[in-house]
N, C-alpha and C positions, 0 to 999 in steps of 0.2 A: 479467224481462220488465214494463213498466209495462200495471196494467190501469186504463181510463179510469176516474174515478172523481168520483161527486158527494158533494160535502157540503153538508149541509143543516141549520143552526142555528134552529131552532122559538125565539125569544127569550120569554124568561120562563116557558116552560113546567114549572113546579114537579110533581112527579109525582103530587101531590094531584089535580090535573085529571084522570090519568087514570081513575082509579077512577070517575067520573062519565060518561065519555064513550065511546061505542062506538067504537071504532079498528081495523077489521079488517084494515085493512091493514099498520099499524104491529104489531098483534099475528101477524101471519103473517111480517115479517121476523122478531120475535121466535123464531118456532117455527123458520124455515128457516134462521137467522142466529144472532142472539144478542141480549138486551137485559139490560143491568144497569144500576144506579144508581150515578155516579160522581160526583166533586166537580168544582165548579166553580175556579177563583183567586179570590183576593182581590185589593182589595176584589169583593164579586160586582155589577159594575155591567157596561152594554155593552159599552164600548171596551174595560177589559181584558182580558175572555172572547172577544170577535171579536178581540182581536187575538193572544191567546193561543193562541187555534186557529189561526189561518190564520198564524201561523208556525211553532207547535209547541214554543212557549217558554213559560218564564212571565216575569213582568213582570220578575225582578230581569236577564232578558237582553233584553228586548225594549222594557223602558225606561216603558211604560205602565201608571201606577199611579191611573188616574181618568178622569173624562170631559172634567176641567178641571186645569190648572197653575196655581198660584199661586207667583209668586217673591216671597220675604218681603223681601229687599233694596229692589225698588222698589213694593213695594205692590199691583202690577198681576197681573192673570191672563189668559189666555186659553182658549178650548175647544181641544181636543184634536182636532184634524179632519183635519191634516195628516200627509202622509209622512214631513215633516222631523223629527216626534216619533218614530219609529220607529228604533232600535237593531240589529234583525234584519232579515232578510230576509224577504219573506214567501215564502210556499209558490209563488205563482206566479212570484216572481225565480228560485228554486231549480230550479223545472219549467221554465221559460224556457232555463236555461243545459244542460238536458239536449234542449233543441229540442222540448220540449212545449206545447201553447197551453194557456192558461188564460181562464176567463170568472167575472168576479165579479157577482152578483146581488144587490143588497142594498135594502131598504126604504128604510133613511134615509141620505140622502145625503151624511151627513157620513162613513159607513163606504165610500162609493164613494173619496172622496178620501184616506180615512186607509188602505183596506186595497189600492188598485187597481196599486198598483207591481207590475211584471210579467204581468200581466193582458192578454191581447190585446182582449179586450170589459169594459168596466165600465160598468154601470150600474144606476141606483138609481129606485124606483117612485114615489119620493117628486117625481124630476124627470125623468121618462122622455123618451128622446129622440124627436123627431116620427115617426120611421120606425115606432118601436116603440107608439106609440100608434095609429098607422094601421092596423099588424097585429093587435094585442089588443086595441083600445079605450083609454079614457082610464082611467088609473089612479085610483083615488079618493083624498081626503084623507087627509094620515099621520095623524090621529086616526080612524082607521077599521078595522074589520076587512074591510073589502074589499079594501084595498090590498095585505094578503097575499094574496089569491086572486089578482090580477093577478100578482104576484112570481111565483107557482109557476106560471101559464100562460107566464108569459115563460121559466120554465126550462125547461118541455118545449119551447118555440119554439126555444130556443137550443143545446138537445140534438138537435133534429131537424134545424135547418138547418145547424150551425157544427161541431157533432160535438166538443168541444174534449175536449182529454184531463183537465182537471181542471176545475172547477167547485165554486165557492163560492157557495151562497144564504143569505142569511138575512134571516129576518123581523121584524116589531116588535112589542112585549109589551103594546099598547096594550089589547087585551083582556083579558091578564091583569092588567093594573091596574086595569081598571073593575068585574071581576067575579072572584068566587072560584070555586074547584070547586063544581061542581054547578048554578051559577047555569045558566037556560039559554041566555043570550047566552053562555058560555063552552062549554058543552057544543055547539050549533051551530057556533061556531068551530072547536074541536078538530074534530069530527068533516066538516066542510069541508076543513080542513087535511088529514086524515086521507085522504079521497077526493082528493084533488088530488097527494098524495104518490103514492097508489096508482095513479094514473093513468101518472106518471113511471116507476114500478117495472114495470108491466105492458109500457110501451112499450121499456123498456130495460131488459130483465131481465140483461142481463148485466155491466152496470156496478157498480163495487164502490161501495156509498152506506152512508154513515155520516150518523146524524140524532143530533143534540145539543141539549141548551138552553145557553142561556149561563149562565145563573142561575135561581134558581126566584122566589117570590114568596110575601109574608106579610102578613095582616092587621095593620095598627098601630092603637093607640089613643090613644098620647100621642106628643107631639112635645118636641123640647127646643131649646132657643137657649143652646148651650155658653159663648158669649161671653157672654150676660147672665149665666149660672152663675158664670162666674169672674169678672166683675166686681163680683156682689154680694160677693165676699170680697176686691177688692181688688186683683186679677189682670186686666192687659189682655193681650188676646189676640185671635187673628185664627183664624176657623175656616170651614173651605170641605168641605161635603158630599162625599163621593167621587162620587155622582151627579149632580154639579151638571151640568147641559148645556142646550141650547136648547129642548129637547122637554120642556116643565115642565108640560104642561096634566093629564097624569095622574099626575105624584109631586110636581109644585111644590119641586122639588130638594130634596126631605126623604127621607135613606135611612138605614141602618143602620150608617155607618161613618162616617167622616171625618178630617180632619188637624187640630190646633191647632200654629199658627205663633205664636211668644213672642218679644217684642223682646230684643235683647240675647244675650247668651249663659246667663243664667240664670233662674232660675224654674220649671223644668221640674218639679222634684221637687215643689215647693208645688203648680202647676196640677193636676199626676198625682194627688195625694192628695184636692185637692179633688172632681176629677170621679169617682175611685173612690166615694168615699162618695156620690155623687148618685143616688138612685134612676131605675132605667131606664139607667144606664151598665152596661154589663156585664165590661167590659174596658178596661183603660189601659196602652200600649206606648209606652216611649220608641222614637225613630224606630229605633237599632240593634237591638233586639229585633225589633220589628216586621217590620223587613227581612230578619231571618234565618230568625223563624217564619214569615213569609207569603210568604217568597221576593220581595220587593220591591225595586224600586230606592230606596236611600236617599236619593238626590237627588230623589225625586218625591214624598215624603211629608213630613208636618210634624215639628217637633219632637215632638210627642205623636199617635199611632194611636188612634183611639177607636172602641170597638164599643156598638151598643144592646142590649139584651135582644128577645126575638123582639117584642115590641108596641110597641117605642118606635124611631122616626126622630131625627134631628139634623137641624134646619132651620135655613137661612141668617139670619145676624144679624139681628136687628129684622123678620123675616117673621111672627112671632106676635104680638109686641107684649106679651110676658110672657117669663119663662124658661121656662115649662112651660103647654102647654095641650094640650086633649084634641084627638083627631082621629079622622076615619073613612077609613083610606087604606091602600091594598094597593101593598106598595113593596118593596125588595130593599137590597141593597148591603152588611149584613153576615154572619156565619158562619150565619145561620138559612136564607141561600136559597143554600146552598151546594151541596145536595145534587141532581142535576139526572140525568134520564133519558138513554139511550146506546142504540141501536140500530146493529147492523153486519148488512149484507148483501153477499155475496162478499168478506167482508172475509178478507185472508190471515193477520190477527194473529186468535189466540181473544180471547174475552171478558176473560181474563187479563191480557191487555196493556193493559187501558183502566182505569185509575186515575183520571184526570182528563177533561173533555171536551175538551182541550187534546190528548190523545192521537189524536184522529180526524187530527190535523194531523201530530201527530209520528212515528205508524206508518204512514204513507204510503209509507214506503222510499225516498224522495227522495235519499236520501243514499249510499245502494247503491252 
């Protein structure tokens, strides 16, 4: 028998934040249910992991390998923001096939468009419907902590007034980009999120609630322009950071992984050798190896998939004014941001069933 379910994604909640903040409600979930650290899908960026959770599938199945899709045949790209990019059904579509009603609440409007298929209600705090503004109040700007608080108040209202069978609620990671663990702003933010989540748990104690992060976050000290690195060695290429999207204020499209596209059919070995010896580059994989290792769709990644070390991000071509530049930035996208927290309340599956954040969607029993 289906148990009414709430899935909450706290964007960018690296486990390091939990040590500095008081989170009595999340702690209570851990005691009464479970808590464990799990892994996020790669690349560790918003689209990849929100889609993975809401489909219960890896990128190789749902087709999303970043926030942006580049077509090397045309030299053009586009933001991945619509359902036409998905190759797997959402949890809402599968729930609807069973006669269950779903609701999607996301902070970023791009996720409303991307993930809303099959949901009876889909709203974003970035562009809230007028009736929700009238009921809850105006939502703050997308680059604010307060927009997440509006989002969680909206969640409580949806549960009380609509009583859906399945809800997915996703916040934004602006605060985590701007403030590290232990910073007063980060502590206040996490404690406020904990309080609002606690209110939901108290009002709806019988719901199955699973809470996870889409990715972690880390301090970065150096940025690389990989196109410039290769050009200095006589190799023409196009580089696209996996994190590239329209929400740039907090990360400037600099992240810990990305795709190198090379003209023609050759040159991958030479480019890989140059990148592998570049300080700050942790690993370089050819398309097929990357697809197999990280369960990515081969058609969604470059000729080479490149990972930075913990302190390094990759920048868009020309944005640094040099091949290498110091930065003071908190970002994600690489392997160093793939450990994330997960809590379970009233979950039928035990903690050992959760190895990935996407397991919160995969273990719901919708296909039983």
